[in-house]
N, C-alpha and C positions, 0 to 999 in steps of 0.2 A: 504493499499499501503505499510506504515512504518511496519507495524507487517511484511508482505511479506518479504521485505527485510532483515531485523534484523533475520528472518528465516532463509532465505538463506546464510546470513552471519555467522551464528551459525553452520548450516550445513557443511559450506563450510571450517569451523576452526575447526570442528570435524573430518571431511574427512581426512584433513592434519596431525592432531594430531596422528591419529590411524594410520597412513602409516609410521609415523616415526618410530612408536613401533612395527611394525610388525614382526614377525620372519622369518628368514630364512627359507624355504622348505628344507628339507634332504630329496632327493631322492636318491632311491635304486634300481639297476637292478637287475632281476633275477639272482640268482648265486652269487650276490659281498658280499665280506666279510665285515663284521662290525667290527671294534674294538674301546673300551672306553679305557680311562686312567684319574684316578682323578687327578685334578690339585689342587685344594686347599680349605680348609674351615676354615675361621676365624670366625666363628659366634660361636662355641661352643656348637651347635645342630646337633645330628646325621642327615643325608642328603643321600636321596636314589631318585634314579629315576629310573621310570618303561620305558625301551627301546620297545615301539614296532614296530616290522618288518612287512612289508606287509604280510599278510596271516600267521602270527603266533602269538601267545599269549605273553603276555608282559614278558622281560625279565629284573630283577631288579638288578641297578649297586649301588655301595656304594663305600665308600673312600677304603675298604678292599675285596671289590669284583668286578672286571672288568667283561665285557662280556665276555663270554667265547670263547676260541681261534675259536671256530667251528660254531660261529653265521655267518650265512649267510641269505641272503633275499631270501626267498623262492618264492616272486613274486616280480614284478615291481610296485613300489608306493612310498609312504610318509612313512618316519619314523617319530613316533610319543615319544614324551617326555612328561612324566608328574612327577613331581615333590613333594617329600613329605619330610617333616621333623618333629623332636620329639622334644620335650620339656621336658620328661620326660626319657632320656637318652634311650630311643630306645624301652619302652614299648609300645607307641601308637605313631602312625604317622598321619600327617594332613596335605592335600594338599596345597601348597605354589606357590609363582609365579616365573616364569621361562622366560629366554630369550634365543632362538637359533639364533645364528649368524654365518655366513660363515666367516672363518678364512683362510690362505693360507693354498697351498696344496690338495686341497680337503677335508679338515679338517672344522669341525664346533666347536664351542665351546656353552656349555650349562651354561648360567651363573642364579645363584639361589639365591633367597632372603628368606633366612630360616624364618626370622622372620616376613614377610610380613603380615601374619596372626593379628599382632598387629600395622599394619601400617607402619613397617620401610621396605621401598622399597629397601634398601642396597644390592648390590649382593654381598655376601661374601663368596659363594662355587661357583664351577665352574669344570664341566667335559669336556673333548675333546671325539669327536666322530671323527673317521676317516672311510671313506666308498671308499673300493679298490675294483675295477673290477676282 
């Protein structure tokens, strides 16, 4: 009985902890325009983000390369973000942690931890995403 109570308590704690860090879902309607804006990167590591619009292959954004002005969602669905960083000045990239959250006026921010592969979870790079009908 004690073991069951301990397990239930652990499960409840994990559920609450996971919910607190869940990404906000970015939804896009068919035909909606999507724009990106580089905000900052204080890490010193080059960062890029694969932006996957529903029904399309990934488009890659970086500090010097936003989404093309013609980026539109070909289908209704969720937009996915996969962040990568480089420790060798862009020769190779590896997946790092990111967190997407809703900002004001239909905008979302993608906070990226470029050094998370070393256990450093400080988010020091950021992009802004806007979805407009």
